N, C-alpha and C positions, 0 to 999 in steps of 0.2 A: 406599431400596433402591439398591444399586449395580448398574450395568449395564456390561458389557464391550462395547466398541465394536470391531467387526471391520471393517477395510477389505477390500473384496472385489474379486476379479478373476474373469473367466471366460475360457475358451478353447474355441472352437467346433470346432477341429480341430487335429491335431498340427502342421499346417503354419502355423498362425496364432499370433501372439504373444498373451500374456496381455493382456487389456484391463480397465481399471478399470470397476467397475460397482456403484455403490451401497454401502451399509453395512448391517451386521446388528448389532443390539444385543441382548444376552442378559442379562436381569436375574435376580438371585439374592436370595432372602430371607435367606440366610446362607451363609457359607463352606461349600462342599461340598453345599449343598442342590440339589434339582432346580430347573431354571429355572422361573420363574413368569411371566416376561414375555419376549416376543420382538418386537422392533420392526424394521421394514424402512425404511431411509431411501433414497429414490430419488435418481437422479443430478440431479434438479432441486432437491434440498435438502429436499423434503417428507418427513415421517416418518409412519409408519402402524403402529398396534398390530395385529399379526397373531397374537397369542398364542392366540386361540380356534381358529385354524386349524392350529396346530402341536402335534404329539404329541411328548412327551419320553420317551425310553427310556434305561435304563442301557446303558453300553458293554459289548460282549461281554467286555472285559477286566476288568469289575467295578471299574475304577478310578474313584473318585468324581470325579476331575478330568476324566474323559472322558465325554461325553454324546452321544447320538444324537438329532438333531432331524429330524422328518419332517413335511412338509406334503404330504399326499397329494392334497388337493383344490386347486382353483385358489385362489391367494392374491391377493386384491384389494389394490391397484389393478392390479398386473401379474398377468396370467393365468398364474401360474407354480406349480410344485410343486418341492419339493426334498427331498433326503435327505443330511444331512451329519453328520459326527462331529467334536466339538470335542476339543481336547487342551489340558489345563492352562489352561482359559479364565478362571481367576481371577487370572492374573498376566500380566505383560508378555510372557511366552513363549507366550501363547495363540494357538492356530491352529484353523482348521477346514478340512476337505477333504471334497468330496463331489460331488454332481451337482445341477444345477438344470435344469428343463424349462420351456419356455414355449410357450403356444398362440398367442403373437404373434411370428411369425418375425423381425419387425424389431427386437425386443428384443436379439437377438444377431447381427443382420446376416445371418441365414440366410433361405432361401426357403420353408421349410416347418417344421412342428413338429419340434423337436429337443431333445435332451438334451445339455447341455454340461458340461464340468468347471467346478467352482466351488470357490474357495478363499478363505480369509480370514485376516487376521493382526491381532493386537492393535494398536490405535492410541491408545486412551484408555479411561478409566473415567468414567462419568457417574453423577451422583447427583441430577440434577434430578427434581422430583416427577413421578410418572407422570401425574397428573391434568393437568399442563401439556401433556404430549404428547397426551393423549386429548382435551383441550378444543380443540385446534387453535389456529392463530394468531389473535390479537386485534389490532384496529387500534391504532395508536399515534397520538400527538398529531400533527395535520396539519402544524404548523410544524416539528416534529422530523423528520417524514417528508420534508418538502421539504429540510431541512438535509442529511439523509443522502443524498438523491437528487442533490443539487447536484454537478455534475461539471465538471472542467476540460477534458475531452476533447470535441472537436468533429470532425465528419467533414470530411475534406479535399474541397473541391469538384472537385479533379482526380482523385479516385478513389484517392488514396494512403492510407496508413494514417492513422487518426485522430491528431490532434496536440493537445498541451497548449497551449491558447490563452492561458492565464494565464502560462505560462513565456515565451511570446513577448513579452507585455506587460512582464514582469519584466526580461527582457533589455534591452528598449528603455529602461526606467527606469534600470537600472544603468548603461547606456552614457551616459545623460544625466548621472547623478551623477559618473561618471568624468571627463567633459568639464568639468563645473563644478568638479571638484577641482583642475584645472590652475591654475597661476598666472594672474593677471589678464592679464598681458602676452601669454602664450601664447594665451589665449582670444581676446583682441582681434585678434591677428595671424592665427591659424589658424581660428578658429571665430566669425567675425563673424555676428551675428544669432542667436547661441545662445539668447538670452532668459534669463529667470529659471529657477531650478531647478524642474523639473517642468512647465514651460510646454508642452513638446511632449507630455508624458504627459497633461496635462489636456485639451489640444486633441484628442487621440485619443479620449478618453472623454467629453469635454464636460461634466464634472461636477467639483465640488469636494468629492466625498464623503470624501476623506481628511481634509481640514480639518474637515469636519463631525463625523466620527467621533472625531478627536483632541479637539475641543472638548467633545463630548458625554461621552466616557469619562474624560477627564482623563489618559489614557495617551498617551505619546509614541511608542508602538510604530509607528504608521502615519504619523508625522511625517517628511517627506522631509528637512527641515533637521536634525532630531535624528539621523536615520540617517546623514547625511553628516558631521555633527560627531563622532559617536561612532566612525565608521569611516573617518575622513578619511585616515589614513595609507595604508591599502590601496587606497582609491579614487584617491588621488594617484598611487601607483606604477602602478596599472592604467592610469590615463589617460596617464601618461608612456610606458608600454610601447606603448600603441596609437598615440600620437603618433609614436614612433620608428619603428614599422612603416610609417606613412604616409610619413615622410621617407625611409626606405630604399627606398621604391617610387616616389618622386617623380622619375622619370627625365625627365618632360616639362619640369621647370623647375629641378631641382637636379642639378648635374653630378656625375659619378661620383667625382671626387676628394674630394667631401664625403660622398657617400652611402656610400662604403666604410668610413667611420668610425662609421656608425650601424648598430647591430645590431638585427635583428628577433628579439626573444625573447618574443614574445607567447604562443606556444603552450606553451613550457616554463614560463613564469610562471604561466599559469592552471592548468596541470596540477599544479603544485606547491602553490599556495594552495588548490586545490580537491580536494586528495588526500583521499579518503574514509577514515573511521575504520578500516574493515576492511582497508585497504591500507597503513596506516602502516608496519608492520614490514617488509612485503615490498617496498614500492616507494619509500619516501622517499629512500633513498640513491641509487637510480637516477635519481629525478627531480631531486635536488640536483646530481648530476653532469651531467645533461642541461642544467640551467639555468646551472650554473657555481658553483664553490666558492672563487672568489678574494675578495680583500678588498672589492672593489667590487660583488660580487654580492649585493645587499641582500635579495632574496627568500629566499636560502639562509640568510643571517645572521639574518634576522628571521622565520624560518619559522613558529615556534609562534604568535607574536602575529598575523602576517598571515593564517595559516590560520584562526585563531579569529575575527578580525574579518571575513574574507571570508565565513565561514559565517553570521555575524550579518547582514551587509548583504544577502546573497543571499536569506536567508530572509525578512527584513523586506520586501525589494523584491517578493518573490513574494506575500506577504500583501497588500501595497499593491495590486498588480495584481489579485489575487483579489477584494478588496473593491470595487475600481473596476469590474471587469468583470461582476460579478454583483450586480444591484440587490437581490436577495433579502436581502442582508446587512442592509439598512435594517430590514426587517421583523423579522429575528431579533434585532437589537440594540435595537429599541424596547422589548423586554421587560426590558432590562438584561443585559449580557453574563454576569454571574455567575448571574442567575436562569435564563437560557436554558441556560447550561452545565450547571446542575444538572438541568434537564429532560432534556437529551440524555444526560447521564451515567446518570440513573435508568433511562432507556429501554434504553441499551446493556447495562447490567448486569442487566436483568430476565431472569427465566427464559424469558419469552415470546420475547424477542428472541433470546436465545442458542439456544433450541431450535428456533424456527421461522423466524426471519428471517435470522440470521447464516449458516446453511448455504446459503441461496439466493444469497449473495454469491459462493460458491465456484465455482459452475458457471453462468456467464453467456455461454457461448461463442456463443449465438445472437445476442447483441447486438454490433453492429459496434464500439461504443465501450467494450466491456467491458475491464476491467483484471484481471490476476491477483489472487488473493485478498490476497496480501501488499501489492501496490501499492494496493489499495483501502483497506486498513487504514492504510497510510502517508498516503494522501490524506485519510482521516478524521482522522488525527492533525494534519495541517495545519490543517484547519478548527477543530478543538478548540483548537489552539495560538493561533489568532487570538482566539477567545473568552477564553482564559486570560489573554492579555496585556492585553486590554481590560478584563477583569474582575478583575485582580489575583489570579489563581488560580495556584497552584504547578503547574508542568509535571509534577511528580511524580504528580499526579492523572491526567494523560494517560497517563503511562507505565504506571500501574496498569491503566487501562481497556484500553489496547492489549495488555498482557500477558494479561489475562483473555480477551480476544477471540481472541488467537492460541492460547492454551492450549486454549480450547474448540474453535477451528477445526481443531486437530490431528485431531479425529475426522472432519473433512471431507476429509482428504487423498486419499481415493479419487477424489474428483471433480477434484482439482487435481494429480494426480501424487503420487509417494511422497516427494518432497523435503521437507525440514524447512520449517515455516512460521515459524521464528523470524526476527525482523528484527534486523539489526545496528544499531548506533547511527547508522551512516551513512544507512540507509534509513528509520529510524523517523520522522525529520522529513526528508522527501525531499530529496535533493541538489538544490541550486538553482544557477543561474548557469553551468552547465557549457557552455552554448553561446556564452558571451561570447568565449571564446578564438578562435572561428572568424570573428568579425566582420571 
């Protein structure tokens, strides 16, 4: 049975703006038939079958596309009643307009019982089995739940906004690889005591988990040496740019007659090689001009290859930091990356997850470390990508999972604003390494 999903807004007075408030799903046995199912999804993501409390009447216009839905008694779990009329609710042009009344004033931010304007607009069509909705959420595998709950965000001890602790670790690792990509003589002269590749990273986390994972999986994705070998050119150029910045600022030991010949191009270099996919057409020319377009401006001349390898090294570094910072990865990978990937995939694509658990990701405003819905899906894609690389799984499977979740999540837009929930290629596998240029 198809159900039309309406994103809804209410307006408590003429002076106040429209505010997003839940969703209404209207199910039809067939095109043009009377509604047989009415579901109310609350702003916390939970969904409730209120069909038995709703009366359906034909529209005064006798147009089969127009229906009047009335809930004259209190509708649980919100103590509300409503009277609305739908328009063309079988298509993407579907709308409804009417009134909703609440016996709980806090529902609409008022101080007493009130009736407010209520409207809805089509956002999606659902075909999930009604029995899945009526049965309510069922528990998922405990390890899969821990995998989904694992977050990169931590609260700042100084009361600032939560930050991505994995990104900080990845930036430090990338900086270490850039320094090691410099010629041996430069390292000996400017970076004495640098140690072996990854020493500072291992000291920070006190574990050789990356070596263990590489040996166990047979994949080189988390190998620091392979990362540096594959992406050596961009790491070398990045290291040289950072070295030149330090020389241009070394006024305590390098005289100005030498420093004036050293250019600090760190910021335009990293902006260029880290240019996101969705900004290529609009910003590349500007970024190339900012960096320079002369014969010796290597980042401009080698833009395509440098951008590709920078994306590779930054993503791999992020994944290395992720696995090192979160010991839970050992538990997940003990089952075998491919096996655990399949368990997660089956859960994410299940009707139970899509109907009951996915919508709860959309409205988490009460949690201080909550991310917007699209950012959460992007973070999920990062975790799945680690499993995919270690388990020799095509990333096209991740793209399929992500697209299914985003398409289904479109029906949740009333909880997360009206903007599109589509992810660009640049944010599908979250942009990494963007902070390096500020070192």
